VOGU-3710 file (C-alpha; in Angstrom, 3 decimals, decimal comma):
1> mlsifktffw> 127,296/-37,797/-203,933  128,901/-41,057/-204,478  130,587/-40,016/-207,834  132,127/-37,011/-205,419  133,418/-39,267/-203,143  134,508/-42,037/-205,447  136,772/-39,855/-206,618  138,200/-37,590/-203,833  138,787/-41,181/-202,243  140,553/-42,576/-205,280
11> lgwisfggpa> 143,159/-39,529/-205,065  143,636/-39,856/-201,414  145,232/-43,090/-201,825  147,259/-41,654/-204,381  148,477/-37,932/-203,734  151,346/-37,991/-202,558  153,796/-35,296/-202,265  152,279/-32,277/-200,117  149,641/-29,495/-200,595  151,680/-28,756/-204,214
21> ahigyfrntf> 151,713/-31,924/-205,253  148,055/-32,203/-204,757  147,252/-29,140/-206,245  148,627/-30,732/-209,421  146,909/-33,697/-208,801  143,690/-31,836/-208,915  144,193/-29,920/-211,136  144,805/-33,080/-213,752  141,939/-35,081/-212,515  139,256/-32,050/-212,880
31> veklkwlddk> 140,178/-29,316/-215,301  142,061/-31,722/-217,736  140,057/-34,731/-217,512  136,353/-34,662/-216,100  136,465/-30,602/-217,024  134,339/-30,008/-214,013  135,877/-26,565/-214,268  138,541/-24,161/-216,415  141,856/-22,741/-215,350  140,272/-19,877/-214,984
41> eygqivalsq> 138,284/-20,916/-211,921  140,165/-23,470/-210,610  143,220/-20,988/-210,025  140,894/-18,642/-208,173  139,933/-21,309/-205,800  143,613/-21,863/-205,284  143,837/-18,386/-204,576  141,509/-18,178/-202,664  142,633/-20,997/-200,446  145,936/-19,028/-200,403
51> flpgpgssqv> 144,236/-16,225/-198,026  142,755/-18,606/-195,723  144,479/-20,092/-192,678  144,265/-23,978/-193,091  144,927/-27,183/-195,036  145,345/-25,668/-198,457  144,909/-28,152/-200,562  142,251/-29,535/-198,678  140,560/-26,367/-198,968  140,549/-26,964/-202,624
61> gfalgykrgg> 139,070/-29,951/-202,500  136,693/-29,095/-200,143  135,651/-25,784/-203,038  135,985/-28,438/-205,505  132,800/-30,374/-203,979  131,150/-27,193/-203,230  131,341/-26,368/-207,037  130,252/-30,035/-208,064  127,073/-30,894/-205,102  126,536/-28,253/-202,961
71> lggacmaflg> 127,311/-28,721/-199,111  126,881/-32,323/-199,248  129,448/-32,462/-201,955  131,824/-30,514/-200,300  131,481/-32,722/-197,353  131,616/-36,179/-199,787  134,902/-34,270/-201,091  136,696/-33,395/-197,727  135,562/-37,558/-196,327  136,707/-39,154/-199,278
81> ftlpsvliml> 139,955/-37,255/-199,635  141,213/-37,570/-195,953  139,377/-41,018/-195,278  142,787/-42,491/-196,712  145,325/-40,625/-194,795  143,202/-40,838/-191,767  143,260/-44,965/-192,032  146,987/-45,176/-192,679  147,953/-42,602/-189,969  145,800/-44,374/-187,396
91> vlavlssqlt> 147,539/-47,968/-188,017  150,479/-46,378/-187,870  149,914/-45,022/-184,633  148,993/-48,817/-183,712  151,930/-50,204/-185,459  154,316/-47,071/-183,809  157,620/-46,101/-185,669  158,067/-49,657/-187,021  157,094/-49,469/-190,361  159,108/-46,101/-190,730
101> etsafqnivh> 162,375/-47,501/-189,465  162,353/-49,884/-192,119  165,452/-49,387/-195,360  162,346/-50,799/-197,658  159,802/-47,805/-196,201  162,272/-45,440/-196,725  163,161/-46,323/-200,457  159,614/-46,610/-201,492  158,908/-43,089/-200,483  161,724/-41,526/-201,599
111> glkllavvvv> 160,583/-42,982/-204,825  156,756/-41,310/-204,192  159,254/-37,647/-203,907  160,485/-37,890/-207,273  156,560/-38,662/-208,669  155,997/-35,602/-206,811  158,633/-33,415/-208,895  156,698/-34,639/-211,731  153,405/-33,758/-210,334  154,616/-30,144/-209,518
121> adatwgmfkn> 156,874/-29,374/-212,252  153,875/-30,244/-214,559  151,382/-28,612/-212,590  153,724/-24,800/-212,445  153,713/-25,200/-216,241  150,343/-25,538/-217,147  149,259/-22,929/-214,559  152,136/-20,555/-216,141  150,698/-21,462/-219,821  147,285/-19,842/-218,199
131> fckgklsval> 148,514/-17,533/-216,211  151,129/-15,808/-217,635  150,606/-14,187/-220,607  152,171/-11,175/-220,222  154,798/-9,175/-219,140  154,085/-7,568/-216,144  152,227/-10,909/-214,695  155,698/-12,813/-215,839  157,225/-10,466/-213,610  154,465/-11,127/-210,815
141> clataiallv> 155,478/-15,287/-211,199  159,224/-14,745/-211,283  159,522/-11,965/-208,350  157,238/-14,637/-205,816  159,252/-17,253/-206,916  162,644/-15,562/-205,914  161,642/-13,695/-202,813  159,970/-16,906/-200,982  163,439/-19,024/-202,575  165,739/-16,222/-200,741
151> fpgiatqmlv> 163,523/-15,182/-198,021  161,512/-18,380/-197,480  158,535/-17,764/-194,788  154,718/-17,504/-194,283  155,531/-13,163/-194,097  157,191/-13,497/-197,193  154,032/-15,528/-198,811  151,820/-13,344/-197,312  153,764/-10,065/-198,127  154,041/-11,303/-202,191
161> lilagligmr> 150,571/-12,420/-202,592  149,367/-8,856/-201,358  151,574/-7,201/-203,493  150,751/-8,889/-206,587  147,412/-8,194/-205,401  147,424/-4,290/-204,986  149,957/-4,519/-208,881  147,041/-6,406/-210,975  144,609/-4,177/-209,099  146,390/-1,169/-210,840
171> flgvqspsep> 147,295/-2,781/-213,975  145,577/-6,211/-214,608  142,198/-5,459/-214,464  139,131/-6,703/-217,056  135,944/-4,658/-217,332  132,989/-7,576/-217,076  130,637/-7,265/-219,924  127,992/-7,968/-217,161  126,688/-5,741/-214,534  129,124/-6,706/-211,144
181> tsfkpsvlpl> 126,703/-8,103/-208,964  127,641/-6,907/-204,857  129,354/-9,491/-202,681  127,590/-11,007/-199,748  129,431/-13,280/-197,132  127,360/-16,263/-195,980  126,762/-14,941/-192,589  126,502/-18,390/-191,059  129,524/-20,087/-191,240  131,847/-17,191/-190,474
191> vlfvvllvgl> 129,638/-16,144/-187,234  129,756/-20,070/-186,309  133,765/-19,556/-186,807  134,309/-16,847/-184,546  132,320/-18,272/-181,554  134,244/-21,701/-181,769  137,252/-19,539/-181,688  135,936/-17,453/-178,800  133,505/-19,657/-176,920  136,157/-23,023/-176,936
201> pvaanvipal> 138,395/-21,968/-174,868  136,216/-20,679/-172,082  133,782/-23,919/-172,328  136,969/-26,365/-172,019  137,348/-24,600/-168,629  134,026/-25,625/-167,572  134,014/-28,783/-169,493  137,171/-30,275/-170,225  136,241/-33,015/-172,631  135,999/-30,382/-175,205
211> glfndffqag> 140,156/-29,614/-174,532  141,268/-31,368/-177,227  139,112/-30,051/-179,605  139,299/-26,706/-178,333  142,753/-27,275/-178,641  143,227/-28,592/-182,438  140,749/-25,435/-183,541  142,796/-22,937/-182,552  145,934/-24,168/-183,828  143,976/-25,200/-187,474
221> slvfggghvv> 142,860/-21,456/-186,851  146,368/-20,391/-186,817  148,193/-22,301/-190,083  149,034/-19,985/-192,639  150,828/-21,322/-195,462  149,911/-24,971/-195,493  150,897/-28,323/-193,712  154,666/-27,511/-192,608  153,237/-24,334/-190,586  151,333/-26,641/-188,136
231> lpllqnivgd> 154,395/-28,584/-186,813  155,220/-26,140/-184,029  151,884/-25,334/-183,249  150,926/-28,924/-182,767  154,264/-29,392/-180,518  153,152/-26,530/-178,208  149,992/-28,639/-177,613  151,387/-31,567/-177,127  154,008/-30,502/-174,752  155,109/-32,950/-172,544
241> qltqdafltg> 152,366/-35,237/-173,341  154,030/-37,406/-175,859  157,972/-37,951/-176,353  159,706/-35,785/-178,865  160,814/-39,558/-181,052  157,446/-40,422/-181,339  155,949/-37,105/-182,246  158,616/-36,649/-184,679  157,686/-40,237/-185,680  154,468/-39,084/-186,253
251> yaaaqavpgp> 155,241/-36,065/-188,038  157,679/-37,996/-190,397  154,811/-40,918/-191,481  152,395/-38,182/-192,115  154,888/-36,427/-194,629  155,483/-40,165/-196,771  151,737/-40,924/-196,607  148,821/-39,708/-199,373  146,281/-36,834/-198,366  146,421/-33,899/-196,218
261> mftfatyigy> 149,198/-33,894/-193,730  146,996/-32,595/-191,464  145,887/-35,819/-191,032  149,266/-35,364/-188,777  146,726/-34,351/-185,803  144,991/-38,061/-186,232  147,865/-39,489/-185,041  148,675/-36,912/-182,088  144,522/-37,720/-181,231  145,232/-40,706/-181,250
271> elmpqapisg> 148,466/-40,560/-178,510  146,928/-37,849/-176,260  143,634/-40,162/-175,320  145,341/-43,590/-174,464  141,207/-44,510/-173,000  139,927/-43,741/-176,243  142,508/-43,416/-178,947  140,303/-43,728/-181,939  137,573/-41,057/-180,690  140,737/-38,781/-180,178
281> aliatlgvfl> 142,293/-39,209/-183,028  138,650/-38,381/-184,761  138,338/-35,738/-182,228  141,676/-33,819/-182,927  140,884/-34,452/-187,223  137,837/-32,304/-187,062  139,069/-29,844/-185,007  141,878/-28,528/-186,801  139,784/-28,977/-190,419  137,145/-27,292/-189,421
291> pgfllllgvl> 138,584/-23,797/-189,208  139,436/-23,454/-192,593  136,208/-24,829/-193,868  134,055/-22,667/-192,148  136,344/-19,248/-193,306  136,052/-20,929/-197,164  132,219/-21,350/-196,467  132,266/-17,780/-195,664  133,217/-16,145/-198,751  132,941/-19,196/-201,184
301> knwqslaqns> 129,709/-18,836/-202,703  129,639/-15,099/-203,470  133,885/-15,211/-204,607  132,206/-15,438/-208,350  130,074/-11,624/-208,024  133,546/-10,245/-207,142  135,647/-11,210/-209,965  133,191/-9,461/-212,078  134,632/-6,214/-210,450  137,391/-4,673/-212,835
311> kvsgavngvn> 139,665/-4,338/-209,978  138,613/-7,346/-208,329  139,642/-9,618/-211,396  142,339/-7,226/-211,514  143,707/-8,464/-207,952  142,727/-12,174/-209,058  144,734/-11,846/-212,080  147,932/-10,599/-210,070  147,393/-13,267/-207,352  146,652/-15,901/-209,879
321> asvvglllaa> 150,711/-14,990/-211,449  151,937/-15,175/-207,580  150,771/-18,250/-207,497  152,562/-19,991/-210,236  155,460/-18,496/-208,600  154,340/-20,427/-205,699  154,336/-23,401/-206,602  157,762/-22,497/-208,640  159,203/-22,193/-205,636  158,050/-25,080/-204,149
331> lyqpvftsav> 159,057/-27,071/-206,754  162,226/-26,123/-205,637  162,017/-25,998/-202,244  161,038/-28,542/-200,908  159,919/-31,080/-203,457  163,125/-31,382/-206,203  165,761/-31,110/-202,994  164,436/-33,216/-200,921  163,919/-35,830/-203,886  166,584/-35,569/-206,506
341> lspidlslvl> 169,639/-36,190/-204,228  171,658/-38,078/-207,295  171,284/-38,375/-210,823  169,688/-41,776/-211,199  166,874/-39,395/-209,254  167,217/-37,410/-211,932  166,674/-40,021/-214,195  164,199/-41,213/-213,020  162,479/-37,803/-212,777  162,769/-37,525/-216,805
351> vgfyllkqls> 161,316/-40,662/-217,392  158,736/-39,830/-215,605  158,110/-37,101/-217,176  157,924/-38,897/-220,557  155,432/-41,323/-219,480  153,415/-38,753/-218,142  153,551/-36,206/-221,072  154,290/-38,650/-224,324  152,659/-41,828/-223,522  149,712/-40,337/-220,946
361> lpivwmvaff> 150,322/-43,212/-218,065  147,770/-42,982/-215,690  148,352/-41,822/-212,257  147,803/-45,358/-210,795  150,903/-46,530/-213,187  152,957/-43,719/-212,570  152,390/-44,215/-208,823  153,275/-48,133/-209,052  156,412/-47,338/-211,417  158,253/-44,671/-208,710
371> mtaglvsgyi> 157,460/-47,129/-205,620  159,075/-49,730/-207,786  162,232/-47,725/-208,771  162,624/-45,995/-205,291  162,550/-49,764/-203,678  165,226/-51,249/-206,671  167,446/-47,747/-206,571  167,540/-47,959/-202,751  169,185/-50,924/-203,168  171,195/-50,054/-206,437
381> v> 172,990/-46,291/-204,932
//
């Protein structure tokens, strides 16, 4: 348990760049370095997280912890990966917007965005080599990327994943040599999810103290497509309780800090419960993460048994190819377009590729390099 916590805690401090970059960091750590699982298993976990509401990269981390150490390992993975971001957001909530308005801070963040370009590109290429070996899988990858670039949005993402799954079911199935086992979901987590989803709004009317947890649980239950989608949902929750400047400052900070962007809820919970701000931050954080984890626990344990079925394995192969397309689209928008703004930026990205792929520079030194480069280049340009 301690080993799992330490590994994810370290990643929680250096995983900049949002969900797409987190998937790259996870793959580099758990597939290539630690070899907890292979690319096929990792791709199945990533694909599963795409179908469920909630924080996609955190669900991947939760599933990796579960695979390594059961439910305790999953909780240690979540705690380790999320704690650094929660602590930083708490500090930023206390200090308000003073840090985020300084030019030095903005330059450092820009350097870390350039690091995200390198990480996401490396992950995209690595997964492309593993999941796009045939003409059809390459076509699914490119079609997904094109669709999301031309028609960005959650509806497009869900549609292309469903279509890729259907096409893969028909044409990419691989018959398992062993007899497929029947799929039996874990009932308790799914029942608990439904009870909380339906019962919390009623209970909150009777016990007002449950209102904050209910609001964030409902938001976490409706978020498909990653952290950015939580913005309008949380904005509706906040309403006039928080000034727009404070709300947007927290949102900007959530994008700048390492770890899951869902810790934006930490900042808002702190602001919405001034009589007990730390409690408010923790309640909001738990509420927004819990729905996605309950749903994941409901299907993860027997997910491998589904993969033994020819049609299901074909659907997974199709979705895996499509997931590479998702990463490819994310590599351009928002990762590349928000980071590479000048020839110097592109030069730093190229240097980063050399440091990562040719010199195998550890990620901590990559982070230090890009933080320094962002700080220095901000004063040069």
